[in-house]
MIGUKOL-711114 format. One line per 5 residues: number of its first residue (from 1); for each residue z, y, x of N, C-alpha, C. Coordinates in Angstrom, 2 decimals. Atoms other than C-alpha are relative to their C-alpha. Last residue first. Layout:
REM residues N
NUM	Z/Y/X/Z/Y/X/Z/Y/X ~ ...
***
This chain:
REM residues 212
212	0.35/0.37/1.33/30.38/270.29/201.96/-0.87/-1.24/-0.28 ~ -0.80/0.41/1.30/32.49/270.66/204.75/-0.31/-0.29/-0.62 ~ -0.93/1.43/-0.38/30.26/272.79/207.04/1.04/-0.12/-1.08 ~ -1.40/-0.54/-0.08/27.65/275.72/205.15/0.93/-1.57/0.56 ~ -0.56/0.38/1.40/23.99/274.28/206.08/1.57/0.69/-0.09
207	-0.70/0.89/-0.11/20.99/275.21/208.10/0.78/0.02/-1.09 ~ -0.74/-0.18/-1.16/17.91/277.18/208.28/1.20/-1.11/0.63 ~ -1.37/-0.20/-0.33/16.55/276.69/204.87/0.05/-0.29/1.47 ~ -1.14/1.22/0.40/13.10/277.28/204.52/1.26/0.05/0.71 ~ -0.55/0.78/-0.76/11.21/280.64/204.22/0.94/-1.37/-0.28
202	-1.81/-1.06/0.14/8.68/281.02/201.63/0.66/-0.74/1.19 ~ -0.47/-1.30/-1.35/5.28/279.70/203.34/1.28/0.33/-0.24 ~ -1.50/0.20/0.22/4.99/276.22/200.96/0.71/1.27/1.55 ~ -0.29/-0.50/-0.84/1.64/276.33/199.14/1.66/0.10/0.24 ~ -0.51/0.96/-1.07/0.90/273.47/196.96/0.42/0.68/1.49
197	1.36/0.01/-1.04/-0.65/275.35/194.45/0.11/-0.99/0.88 ~ 1.20/0.89/0.63/2.36/274.57/192.31/-1.05/-0.29/0.53 ~ -0.36/1.32/-0.66/4.32/276.23/195.08/-0.69/-1.30/-0.39 ~ -0.04/0.27/-1.20/2.52/279.57/194.55/0.19/-1.30/0.50 ~ 1.68/0.37/-0.09/2.40/279.39/190.77/-0.33/-0.42/1.54
192	-0.01/1.10/0.57/6.29/279.15/191.01/-1.39/-0.58/0.10 ~ -0.55/1.18/-0.75/6.89/281.69/193.43/-0.10/-1.06/-0.52 ~ 1.21/0.30/-1.31/4.35/284.06/191.55/0.61/-1.29/0.66 ~ 1.60/0.42/0.28/6.26/283.62/188.22/-0.61/-0.74/1.21 ~ -0.38/1.47/-0.33/9.54/284.33/189.91/-1.59/-0.83/-0.35
187	-0.55/0.11/-1.04/8.47/287.92/190.66/0.00/-1.45/0.23 ~ 1.29/-0.03/-1.09/6.57/288.46/187.63/0.26/-0.82/1.24 ~ 0.51/1.25/0.72/9.85/287.92/185.52/-1.21/-0.22/0.70 ~ 0.92/0.41/-0.94/12.07/290.13/187.99/-0.80/-1.59/-0.54 ~ -0.06/-0.41/-1.58/13.57/291.79/185.16/-0.24/-0.93/1.06
182	1.16/0.10/-0.60/12.39/290.44/181.95/0.01/0.63/1.34 ~ 0.63/-1.38/-0.47/14.83/292.19/179.81/-1.14/-0.28/1.19 ~ -0.30/-0.75/1.22/16.71/288.64/178.18/-1.09/1.29/0.08 ~ 0.98/0.50/0.18/15.41/286.22/180.92/-0.26/0.85/-1.69 ~ -0.64/-0.22/1.14/17.02/288.67/183.28/-1.32/-0.73/-0.95
177	1.03/0.32/1.23/16.34/287.95/186.95/1.11/0.48/-1.34 ~ -0.69/0.15/1.24/17.64/289.07/190.26/-0.88/-0.30/-1.19 ~ 0.40/-1.34/0.93/15.98/288.07/193.50/1.06/-0.36/-1.14 ~ -1.20/-1.07/1.48/16.95/285.86/196.07/-0.49/0.68/-0.27 ~ 0.26/-1.03/0.37/14.69/283.75/199.25/0.70/0.38/-1.39
172	0.56/-0.05/1.41/16.36/281.36/200.99/-0.18/1.14/-0.26 ~ 1.04/-1.15/-0.06/17.23/281.40/205.00/-1.18/0.10/-1.65 ~ 0.68/0.06/1.03/20.55/280.25/204.91/-1.46/0.54/0.00 ~ 1.53/0.50/-0.48/22.08/280.74/208.17/-0.65/-0.81/-0.78 ~ 0.57/1.53/-0.06/25.58/280.76/206.50/-1.42/-0.60/0.77
167	-0.98/0.54/-1.09/26.11/284.50/207.52/-0.13/-1.94/-0.15 ~ 0.24/-0.07/-1.25/22.80/284.86/206.04/0.70/-0.45/0.83 ~ 1.32/1.12/-0.52/23.41/283.35/202.61/-0.24/0.38/1.49 ~ -0.64/1.22/-0.29/26.84/285.26/202.31/-0.95/-1.30/0.15 ~ -0.91/-0.37/-0.92/25.05/288.64/203.08/0.31/-1.59/0.23
162	1.17/-0.25/-1.01/21.99/288.04/200.22/0.94/-0.46/1.81 ~ 0.59/1.54/-0.57/24.78/286.59/198.12/-0.99/0.23/1.00 ~ -1.31/0.94/-0.20/26.64/290.17/198.25/-0.39/-1.45/0.54 ~ -0.59/-0.17/-1.46/23.55/292.36/198.35/0.87/-0.99/0.60 ~ 0.66/0.06/-1.04/22.41/290.99/195.17/0.12/-0.13/1.50
157	0.22/1.18/-0.25/25.58/291.32/193.67/-0.66/-0.61/0.63 ~ -1.00/0.30/-0.82/25.46/294.99/194.82/0.52/-1.92/-0.23 ~ 0.34/-0.77/-1.55/22.38/295.67/193.33/1.05/-0.65/0.83 ~ 1.14/0.68/-0.97/23.49/294.04/190.31/-0.62/0.00/0.83 ~ -1.38/1.11/-0.14/26.96/296.21/189.65/-1.32/-0.83/0.74
152	-0.96/0.15/-1.60/24.67/299.17/190.53/0.73/-1.55/0.21 ~ 1.03/0.32/-1.20/21.97/298.08/187.68/0.89/0.19/1.09 ~ 0.61/-1.45/-0.30/24.95/297.50/185.36/-1.59/-0.06/1.06 ~ -0.75/-0.89/-1.00/25.68/293.91/184.76/-0.68/1.56/-0.27 ~ -1.51/-0.23/0.22/25.19/291.55/181.94/0.69/0.48/0.64
147	-0.07/-0.64/0.80/21.35/291.93/182.25/1.69/0.46/-0.48 ~ -0.54/-1.53/-0.46/21.49/290.65/185.51/0.19/0.46/-1.25 ~ -0.73/-1.26/1.01/21.76/287.52/183.57/0.22/0.70/0.55 ~ 0.69/0.11/1.59/20.08/284.92/186.53/0.89/0.92/-0.59 ~ -1.26/-0.21/0.18/20.43/285.52/190.31/0.01/0.10/-1.93
142	0.32/-0.98/0.96/17.16/283.19/191.13/1.30/0.25/-0.72 ~ -1.32/-0.11/0.55/17.66/281.51/194.54/-0.28/1.21/-1.48 ~ -0.08/-1.72/0.07/14.27/280.48/196.03/1.11/0.33/-1.15 ~ -0.66/-0.46/1.05/14.60/277.33/197.75/-0.31/1.24/-0.17 ~ -0.10/-1.45/0.37/12.26/275.24/200.22/0.72/0.67/-1.47
137	0.40/-0.42/1.20/12.88/271.59/200.55/0.33/1.43/0.19 ~ 1.01/-1.33/-0.53/13.51/270.70/204.46/-0.73/0.49/-1.62 ~ 1.42/0.42/-0.15/14.85/267.35/203.62/-1.01/1.22/-0.16 ~ 0.48/1.73/-1.00/18.31/267.78/205.30/-1.45/-0.19/-0.62 ~ 0.18/-0.49/-1.11/18.20/271.60/203.79/0.09/-0.77/0.88
132	1.42/-0.47/-0.30/17.87/270.65/200.28/-0.34/0.20/1.47 ~ 1.09/1.13/0.85/20.99/268.82/199.93/-1.38/0.51/0.42 ~ -0.07/0.81/-1.29/22.92/271.61/202.09/-1.25/-1.33/-0.25 ~ 0.92/-1.05/-0.96/21.60/273.99/199.22/-0.10/-0.90/1.15 ~ 1.38/0.35/0.09/22.98/271.27/196.85/-0.95/0.94/0.90
127	0.02/1.54/-0.59/26.35/271.16/198.33/-1.50/-0.28/-0.27 ~ -0.02/0.12/-1.24/26.18/275.07/198.46/0.12/-1.51/0.73 ~ 1.63/-0.44/-0.38/25.46/275.20/194.88/-0.17/-0.07/1.49 ~ 0.92/0.86/0.58/28.63/273.42/193.84/-1.34/0.22/0.39 ~ 0.13/0.93/-0.66/30.47/275.69/196.05/-0.75/-1.12/-0.48
122	-1.35/0.65/0.46/29.54/278.46/193.87/-0.07/-1.11/0.95 ~ 0.06/1.07/-0.70/26.87/281.03/195.17/1.46/-0.72/-0.10 ~ 0.69/0.20/-1.16/27.25/284.43/192.84/0.01/-2.13/0.27 ~ -0.47/1.09/-0.71/29.37/283.85/189.54/-0.19/0.30/1.88 ~ -1.53/-0.23/-0.08/28.41/287.01/187.86/1.11/-0.33/1.01
117	-0.58/-0.75/-0.94/24.89/286.53/189.07/1.07/0.72/-0.36 ~ -0.54/-1.50/0.82/24.54/283.55/187.45/0.57/1.11/0.76 ~ -1.65/-0.45/-0.07/23.11/281.31/189.44/0.12/1.12/-0.57 ~ -0.32/-1.04/0.69/19.55/279.52/189.08/1.48/0.08/-0.17 ~ -1.36/0.26/-0.12/18.42/277.32/192.36/0.62/1.29/-0.85
112	-0.25/-1.27/0.89/14.20/277.21/191.91/1.66/0.01/-0.52 ~ -0.98/0.13/0.99/13.28/274.18/194.08/0.76/1.52/-0.14 ~ -1.27/-1.58/-0.50/10.20/274.22/196.26/0.93/-0.10/-1.27 ~ 0.52/-0.98/-0.82/7.02/271.40/196.74/1.39/1.14/0.30 ~ -0.96/-1.37/-0.02/8.54/268.41/195.20/-0.37/1.10/0.84
107	1.09/-0.49/1.13/5.61/265.70/194.87/0.80/1.29/-0.42 ~ 1.25/-0.24/-1.55/7.16/263.39/197.73/-0.75/1.17/-0.72 ~ 1.03/-0.59/1.09/10.51/263.23/195.39/-1.28/0.49/0.68 ~ 0.85/0.65/-0.40/13.24/261.28/197.70/-1.58/0.24/-0.81 ~ 0.17/0.45/-1.15/15.72/263.68/198.61/-1.29/-0.98/-0.03
102	0.67/-0.88/-1.30/15.41/265.87/195.84/-0.13/-0.10/1.24 ~ 1.05/-1.02/0.14/15.35/263.83/193.11/-0.17/0.36/0.97 ~ 1.04/0.98/-0.57/17.88/261.36/194.64/-1.37/0.61/-0.32 ~ 0.54/0.28/-1.28/20.46/264.10/194.69/-1.37/-0.72/0.55 ~ 0.58/-1.05/-0.62/19.73/265.22/191.10/-0.12/-0.25/1.60
97	1.32/-0.02/-0.05/20.24/261.53/190.33/-0.71/1.34/-0.20 ~ 0.96/1.11/-0.65/23.23/261.14/192.03/-1.26/0.30/-0.59 ~ -0.21/-0.13/-1.53/25.09/264.02/190.56/-1.02/-0.84/0.65 ~ 0.84/-1.20/-0.69/24.01/263.36/187.21/-0.15/0.67/1.48 ~ 1.06/0.64/-0.04/26.03/260.04/187.65/-1.39/1.06/-0.31
92	0.73/0.46/-0.89/28.55/261.81/188.81/-1.16/-1.04/0.21 ~ 0.02/-1.18/-0.71/29.26/263.78/186.01/-0.56/-0.43/1.54 ~ 1.08/-0.14/0.55/28.78/260.63/183.60/-0.13/1.49/0.74 ~ 1.00/0.86/-0.16/31.45/259.04/185.41/-1.65/0.25/-0.48 ~ 0.18/0.48/-1.28/33.66/261.75/185.35/-1.32/-0.50/0.43
87	-1.04/1.28/-0.87/33.67/262.40/181.78/-0.80/-0.02/0.96 ~ 0.48/1.65/-0.22/31.85/265.52/180.95/0.81/-0.64/0.84 ~ -0.37/0.76/0.74/34.40/268.70/180.36/-0.70/-1.37/-0.37 ~ -1.03/0.16/-0.16/33.92/270.09/183.74/0.95/-1.17/-1.65 ~ -0.23/-0.12/1.39/30.15/270.88/183.41/1.74/-0.61/0.06
82	-1.08/-0.97/0.08/29.71/271.68/187.15/0.77/-0.09/-1.18 ~ -1.19/1.02/-0.71/26.22/270.02/187.28/1.50/1.21/-0.25 ~ -1.08/-1.26/-0.49/23.00/271.22/184.96/1.28/-0.90/0.54 ~ -1.41/-0.04/0.96/20.49/268.08/184.47/0.77/1.60/1.11 ~ -1.09/0.63/-0.57/17.40/269.15/186.52/1.03/0.06/-0.89
77	-1.51/-0.32/0.48/14.45/270.66/184.64/0.67/-1.17/0.33 ~ -1.06/0.56/-0.15/10.95/270.34/186.54/1.37/0.42/-0.30 ~ -1.14/-0.77/-0.25/7.76/272.08/186.37/1.04/-1.14/-0.63 ~ -0.84/0.50/0.74/4.38/269.76/186.83/1.91/1.26/0.56 ~ -1.16/-0.97/-0.08/1.52/270.32/188.50/0.87/0.08/-0.90
72	-0.22/0.15/-1.32/-1.58/267.78/189.11/1.59/0.80/0.08 ~ -0.52/1.25/-0.06/-2.36/267.01/185.36/0.64/-0.15/1.68 ~ 1.28/0.98/-0.31/-2.03/270.62/184.66/0.26/-1.52/0.68 ~ 1.23/-1.11/0.20/0.73/272.44/183.46/-1.10/-0.15/-0.04 ~ 1.43/-0.54/-0.41/2.94/269.51/182.61/-0.82/0.98/0.02
67	0.90/-0.59/0.76/6.91/269.41/181.82/-1.80/-0.01/1.00 ~ 1.45/-0.65/0.00/9.06/267.09/182.74/-0.89/0.47/-0.42 ~ 0.78/-0.28/0.91/12.80/266.73/182.11/-1.23/0.16/0.59 ~ 1.17/-0.63/-0.73/15.31/264.79/184.25/-1.18/0.36/-0.87 ~ 0.92/0.52/-1.10/18.20/263.66/182.36/-0.64/1.21/0.52
62	-0.64/1.14/-0.47/21.60/264.53/180.74/-1.21/-0.38/0.78 ~ 1.00/0.37/-0.71/20.58/268.65/180.28/0.72/-1.56/0.67 ~ 0.46/0.83/0.57/23.40/269.19/177.73/-1.60/-0.75/0.30 ~ -0.07/1.38/0.05/25.99/270.23/179.60/-1.35/-0.98/-0.51 ~ 0.46/0.41/-1.13/26.73/273.33/178.45/-0.10/-1.59/0.14
57	-1.14/0.89/-1.16/27.10/274.12/174.92/-0.41/-0.63/1.06 ~ -1.06/-1.10/-0.37/25.44/277.45/173.68/1.36/-1.11/0.57 ~ -1.20/0.51/0.58/22.05/275.06/173.98/1.12/1.10/0.48 ~ -0.70/-0.50/-0.66/18.38/275.64/175.51/1.54/-0.02/-1.32 ~ -1.27/-0.44/1.33/16.30/273.25/175.24/0.90/1.24/0.44
52	-1.51/0.76/-0.31/13.66/273.44/177.38/0.61/0.41/-0.89 ~ 0.51/1.28/-0.65/9.94/274.32/175.60/1.28/-0.87/0.75 ~ -0.52/1.78/0.12/11.16/275.93/173.09/-0.12/-0.88/0.73 ~ -1.72/0.01/-0.17/11.05/279.67/174.23/0.32/-1.20/-0.48 ~ -0.14/0.87/1.08/7.67/279.17/175.38/1.23/-0.17/-0.03
47	0.24/-0.96/1.36/6.41/282.36/177.66/-0.05/-1.17/-1.36 ~ 0.76/1.20/0.60/6.54/279.47/180.58/-0.70/1.09/-1.19 ~ 0.96/0.23/-1.34/8.75/281.69/183.05/-1.33/-0.45/-0.63 ~ 0.35/-0.74/-0.19/10.80/282.68/179.90/-1.19/0.40/1.29 ~ 0.14/0.35/1.28/11.61/278.98/178.63/-1.29/1.68/0.10
42	1.72/0.66/0.47/11.72/278.01/182.20/-0.31/0.46/-0.83 ~ 1.22/-0.32/-0.91/14.52/280.90/182.55/-1.45/-0.89/0.26 ~ 0.94/-1.10/0.27/16.12/280.30/179.56/-0.90/0.29/1.00 ~ 1.09/0.46/0.91/16.58/276.39/180.34/-0.41/1.45/-0.34 ~ 1.06/1.04/-0.38/18.42/277.50/183.79/-1.12/-0.20/-0.91
37	1.47/-0.51/0.77/20.58/280.06/181.92/-1.28/-0.43/0.85 ~ 0.54/-1.12/-0.43/23.60/279.44/184.01/-1.06/0.63/-0.21 ~ -0.18/-1.37/0.27/25.53/277.47/181.70/-0.43/1.31/0.84 ~ 0.28/-0.47/1.60/25.48/274.51/183.33/0.53/1.29/-0.29 ~ -0.99/0.02/0.83/25.47/274.97/186.91/-0.85/0.11/-1.57
32	-1.29/-0.99/-0.03/21.75/274.98/188.66/1.23/-0.46/-0.87 ~ -1.27/0.53/0.00/18.49/273.34/188.80/1.37/1.13/0.54 ~ -1.05/-1.01/0.00/14.78/274.15/188.56/1.65/-0.56/-0.13 ~ -1.70/0.55/1.09/12.40/272.14/189.91/0.48/0.93/-0.04 ~ -0.59/-0.67/-0.13/8.37/272.87/191.00/1.69/-0.36/-0.48
27	-0.95/-0.25/0.60/6.41/269.83/191.64/1.01/1.14/0.16 ~ -0.92/-0.73/0.05/3.11/269.39/192.80/0.98/0.34/-0.95 ~ -0.04/-1.75/0.37/0.52/266.77/192.96/1.26/0.42/0.49 ~ 1.80/-0.94/-0.84/1.16/263.09/192.96/0.41/1.19/-0.48 ~ -0.73/-0.78/-0.92/5.22/260.70/192.01/-1.52/0.77/1.31
22	0.45/0.63/-1.54/3.91/259.21/189.32/0.15/1.38/0.83 ~ 1.33/0.09/-0.31/6.04/260.37/186.36/-0.29/-0.46/0.98 ~ 0.84/-1.43/-0.31/9.94/259.73/186.26/-1.78/-0.46/0.17 ~ 0.42/-0.29/1.29/11.63/256.45/184.99/-1.21/1.28/0.06 ~ 1.09/1.03/-0.14/12.27/255.40/188.56/-0.70/0.07/-1.29
17	1.17/-0.29/-0.95/14.30/258.25/189.06/-1.15/-0.77/-0.39 ~ -0.01/0.28/-1.52/16.87/257.48/186.44/-1.59/0.41/0.42 ~ -1.34/-0.08/-0.18/17.55/259.34/183.24/0.21/-0.52/1.48 ~ -0.14/1.24/-1.22/13.76/260.41/183.38/1.66/-0.08/-0.25 ~ -2.23/-0.31/-0.07/12.96/262.56/180.23/-0.06/-1.06/1.06
12	-0.96/0.89/0.19/8.66/263.03/179.73/1.32/0.34/0.31 ~ 0.95/1.27/-0.54/5.73/264.75/179.23/0.69/-1.09/-0.05 ~ -1.11/0.99/-0.12/7.06/268.18/177.68/-1.15/-1.41/0.23 ~ -0.50/0.58/0.85/4.36/270.94/178.34/0.62/-1.63/-0.09 ~ -0.81/0.97/-0.11/3.45/273.60/180.32/0.19/-0.74/-1.45
7	0.85/1.87/0.29/-0.12/275.19/179.42/1.33/-0.67/-0.19 ~ -0.34/0.31/1.49/2.10/278.95/179.43/-0.65/-1.46/-0.29 ~ -1.58/0.61/0.47/2.40/278.66/183.30/0.03/-0.62/-1.48 ~ -0.42/-1.27/1.05/-1.43/279.96/183.39/1.15/-1.33/-0.65 ~ -0.66/1.46/0.54/-2.58/278.44/187.30/0.63/1.30/-1.38
2	-0.81/-0.79/0.90/-5.36/280.62/188.79/0.74/-1.26/-0.43 ~ 0.06/0.86/1.68/-6.74/278.59/191.73/0.82/1.01/-1.06
***
């Protein structure tokens, strides 16, 4: 079945999980640190520059935003994490909301973790990977903003993250991506479409990083 990601449209925002749309069909969620390029990635993938709100001020996504592709298929934008200037109570609320969504949402077919290629996998990213491991949610890591590095530096960053994940026994897939140049766009579009069809053949997470 062919899926047109261009059809994605905003249908709901949820500050708490019980406010989310009915839990049926298939969802692919995007998550990452504030200012990782998550919203830009969603907009590039759907060919809609106005779909997910992009801001120069980190931490603007304060709820879970749901975008309907078809009646049974949705793209989900989770709140960004790691924005130190946000009040502690607000940061804790976002963390609980993300964890609840990942652990309880039955229609979640896969998660796209967006990480700035210049930062690699941070401690907060490891925490999220551990949550996904516990509930067997497949993860595809998008090393975003690859246009900020030379081709050789970006390739080195990719190899470095691959090694780190392998040493921690995580089997998440990963790739380079740029919303500006389109590097890796077709690949991640394929992953999103695959999961929205209910396929889950990508490698599952095998283990976690202790102590997080």
